[in-house]
KOLGUKOL-57795 format. One record per residue (C-alpha): chain; residue number from 1; x, y, z; residue in three letters. Coordinates in nm, 3 decimals. Layout:
NODE  sedren  gukol        X        Y        Z  kolfi
NODE       A    NUM        X        Y        Z    ALA
...
//
This chain:
NODE  sedren  gukol        X        Y        Z  kolfi
NODE       A      1   11.772    8.535    9.970    MET
NODE       A      2   11.544    8.767    9.776    THR
NODE       A      3   11.524    9.123    9.902    GLU
NODE       A      4   11.194    9.221   10.059    GLN
NODE       A      5   11.041    9.557    9.969    ILE
NODE       A      6   10.767    9.751   10.144    ALA
NODE       A      7   10.506    9.886    9.906    LEU
NODE       A      8   10.372   10.241    9.908    LEU
NODE       A      9   10.059   10.414    9.786    ASP
NODE       A     10   10.052   10.699    9.535    ALA
NODE       A     11   10.127   10.947    9.817    ASP
NODE       A     12   10.436   10.746    9.929    ARG
NODE       A     13   10.263   10.619   10.243    ALA
NODE       A     14   10.332   10.255   10.338    PRO
NODE       A     15   10.039   10.027   10.258    ILE
NODE       A     16   10.149    9.756   10.502    GLY
NODE       A     17   10.244    9.505   10.234    LYS
NODE       A     18   10.592    9.355   10.196    ILE
NODE       A     19   10.679    9.152    9.886    VAL
NODE       A     20   10.990    8.994    9.734    PRO
NODE       A     21   11.181    9.217    9.493    ARG
NODE       A     22   11.061    9.160    9.138    GLY
NODE       A     23   10.700    9.091    9.236    THR
NODE       A     24   10.451    9.222    8.980    LYS
NODE       A     25   10.277    9.519    9.138    LEU
NODE       A     26    9.901    9.555    9.151    LEU
NODE       A     27    9.715    9.877    9.073    ASP
NODE       A     28    9.781   10.132    9.346    GLY
NODE       A     29   10.105    9.965    9.462    GLU
NODE       A     30   10.432   10.156    9.431    HIS
NODE       A     31   10.796   10.090    9.512    LEU
NODE       A     32   11.084   10.325    9.590    LEU
NODE       A     33   11.412   10.324    9.399    VAL
NODE       A     34   11.711   10.540    9.493    VAL
NODE       A     35   11.992   10.683    9.284    HIS
NODE       A     36   12.307   10.854    9.411    VAL
NODE       A     37   12.482   11.121    9.206    CYS
NODE       A     38   12.829   11.192    9.344    ILE
NODE       A     39   12.993   11.503    9.202    PHE
NODE       A     40   13.347   11.621    9.263    ASN
NODE       A     41   13.460   11.981    9.316    ARG
NODE       A     42   13.527   12.014    8.944    ALA
NODE       A     43   13.159   11.946    8.875    GLY
NODE       A     44   13.218   11.600    8.727    GLU
NODE       A     45   12.975   11.316    8.798    LEU
NODE       A     46   13.103   10.979    8.915    LEU
NODE       A     47   12.946   10.738    8.667    VAL
NODE       A     48   12.944   10.361    8.671    GLN
NODE       A     49   12.922   10.118    8.386    GLN
NODE       A     50   12.666    9.855    8.473    ARG
NODE       A     51   12.779    9.494    8.467    SER
NODE       A     52   12.723    9.308    8.142    ALA
NODE       A     53   12.533    9.051    8.351    LEU
NODE       A     54   12.260    9.296    8.462    LYS
NODE       A     55   11.910    9.222    8.331    LYS
NODE       A     56   11.828    9.589    8.281    ILE
NODE       A     57   12.063    9.807    8.074    TYR
NODE       A     58   12.367    9.575    8.084    PRO
NODE       A     59   12.689    9.756    7.996    GLY
NODE       A     60   12.527   10.100    8.000    TYR
NODE       A     61   12.681   10.391    8.188    TRP
NODE       A     62   12.467   10.525    8.474    ASP
NODE       A     63   12.478   10.759    8.772    VAL
NODE       A     64   12.706   10.674    9.065    SER
NODE       A     65   12.490   10.410    9.240    ALA
NODE       A     66   12.128   10.293    9.251    ALA
NODE       A     67   11.897   10.027    9.384    GLY
NODE       A     68   11.573    9.938    9.551    GLY
NODE       A     69   11.471   10.033    9.902    VAL
NODE       A     70   11.436    9.729   10.127    ARG
NODE       A     71   11.155    9.683   10.378    ALA
NODE       A     72   11.245    9.871   10.697    GLY
NODE       A     73   11.483   10.115   10.524    GLU
NODE       A     74   11.441   10.482   10.449    THR
NODE       A     75   11.535   10.607   10.106    GLY
NODE       A     76   11.845   10.778   10.247    ARG
NODE       A     77   11.953   10.458   10.423    GLU
NODE       A     78   11.910   10.261   10.101    ALA
NODE       A     79   12.108   10.521    9.904    ALA
NODE       A     80   12.395   10.499   10.152    MET
NODE       A     81   12.382   10.116   10.149    ARG
NODE       A     82   12.380   10.094    9.769    GLU
NODE       A     83   12.677   10.332    9.744    THR
NODE       A     84   12.869   10.127   10.000    ARG
NODE       A     85   12.780    9.795    9.832    GLU
NODE       A     86   12.843    9.897    9.471    GLU
NODE       A     87   13.143   10.129    9.512    LEU
NODE       A     88   13.278   10.080    9.864    GLY
NODE       A     89   13.206   10.446    9.946    ILE
NODE       A     90   13.059   10.538   10.286    SER
NODE       A     91   12.851   10.854   10.262    LEU
NODE       A     92   12.615   11.009   10.514    THR
NODE       A     93   12.422   11.210   10.251    LEU
NODE       A     94   12.360   11.460   10.533    ARG
NODE       A     95   12.449   11.754   10.309    ASP
NODE       A     96   12.284   11.621    9.997    SER
NODE       A     97   11.996   11.747    9.791    ALA
NODE       A     98   11.728   11.520    9.646    ALA
NODE       A     99   11.483   11.524    9.361    VAL
NODE       A    100   11.205   11.273    9.300    THR
NODE       A    101   11.052   11.145    8.979    LEU
NODE       A    102   10.725   10.956    8.997    ALA
NODE       A    103   10.670   10.679    8.744    PHE
NODE       A    104   10.385   10.430    8.700    PRO
NODE       A    105   10.432   10.193    8.993    GLY
NODE       A    106   10.689   10.387    9.189    GLY
NODE       A    107   10.920   10.670    9.274    PHE
NODE       A    108   11.283   10.741    9.184    ASP
NODE       A    109   11.469   10.947    9.446    ASP
NODE       A    110   11.793   11.102    9.320    PHE
NODE       A    111   12.038   11.213    9.591    TYR
NODE       A    112   12.289   11.474    9.477    ILE
NODE       A    113   12.604   11.505    9.684    THR
NODE       A    114   12.968   11.607    9.656    GLN
NODE       A    115   13.271   11.397    9.745    ALA
NODE       A    116   13.615   11.397    9.590    ASP
NODE       A    117   13.655   11.022    9.579    VAL
NODE       A    118   13.978   10.877    9.437    PRO
NODE       A    119   13.889   10.612    9.179    LEU
NODE       A    120   14.177   10.388    9.291    LYS
NODE       A    121   14.025   10.364    9.639    GLY
NODE       A    122   13.694   10.220    9.523    LEU
NODE       A    123   13.586    9.864    9.595    THR
NODE       A    124   13.370    9.774    9.298    ILE
NODE       A    125   13.092    9.514    9.335    GLN
NODE       A    126   13.163    9.328    9.010    THR
NODE       A    127   12.816    9.168    8.992    GLU
NODE       A    128   12.673    9.519    8.961    GLU
NODE       A    129   12.951    9.741    8.820    VAL
NODE       A    130   13.223    9.681    8.561    GLN
NODE       A    131   13.388   10.026    8.548    ALA
NODE       A    132   13.374   10.375    8.702    VAL
NODE       A    133   13.499   10.715    8.591    ARG
NODE       A    134   13.448   11.085    8.643    TRP
NODE       A    135   13.255   11.250    8.359    ALA
NODE       A    136   13.173   11.609    8.271    THR
NODE       A    137   12.822   11.717    8.175    ARG
NODE       A    138   12.920   11.712    7.807    ASN
NODE       A    139   13.071   11.363    7.837    GLU
NODE       A    140   12.757   11.227    8.006    VAL
NODE       A    141   12.533   11.386    7.743    LEU
NODE       A    142   12.755   11.247    7.464    GLN
NODE       A    143   12.728   10.896    7.614    LEU
NODE       A    144   12.349   10.942    7.627    LEU
NODE       A    145   12.334   11.056    7.262    ARG
NODE       A    146   12.546   10.756    7.159    GLU
NODE       A    147   12.305   10.519    7.334    GLY
NODE       A    148   12.571   10.419    7.590    ALA
NODE       A    149   12.412   10.584    7.896    PHE
NODE       A    150   12.098   10.465    8.075    ALA
NODE       A    151   11.803   10.628    7.896    PRO
NODE       A    152   11.733   10.932    8.109    TYR
NODE       A    153   11.594   11.245    7.949    TRP
NODE       A    154   11.873   11.480    7.850    GLU
NODE       A    155   11.692   11.760    8.031    SER
NODE       A    156   11.689   11.553    8.351    PHE
NODE       A    157   12.063   11.486    8.336    LEU
NODE       A    158   12.113   11.860    8.284    ASN
NODE       A    159   11.893   11.920    8.589    LEU
NODE       A    160   12.116   11.695    8.803    LEU
NODE       A    161   12.424   11.894    8.701    PHE
NODE       A    162   12.236   12.223    8.752    ASP
NODE       A    163   12.125   12.118    9.099    LEU
NODE       A    164   12.481   12.035    9.195    HIS
NODE       A    165   12.602   12.372    9.068    GLU
NODE       A    166   12.325   12.578    9.228    ASN
NODE       A    167   12.237   12.417    9.561    LEU
NODE       A    168   12.552   12.517    9.742    GLY
NODE       A    169   12.706   12.172    9.710    LEU
NODE       A    170   12.986   12.291    9.484    ARG
NODE       A    171   13.275   12.479    9.637    GLU
//
């Protein structure tokens, strides 16, 4: 069954329209996508390698988890669901920070949180994820420069690490 998404206006207010995921958006219609950035106490980011079967950026490394917000969900609920589905990690994101990027046709919410998650305890959703690892800022930036990381701006990836270091999330 295709996921249903509730569309928003440019101010993030619901417009009362629900469409199947993948529907071409009309002018003035926006969707919400969430990303979860899990850092450990050492300041490393849990990164996932996207499945080779993904339509967008197959085999690329990316932040911890991501996905679309379904109709009836809040962004935080979707972020927790995606993390649980893709990695088998249950987070509340109660003590997380968030930053939003607007793009033509939508919004990307990035949740920054800290959890020392043992890699051996993860339950990977193989349709979405083929590998996971902890990576330092320099390792993530090197993957980006090599064309192996999802194409974020280098300055934005630095911002995610800076937010983790400076928002009281790091012990």
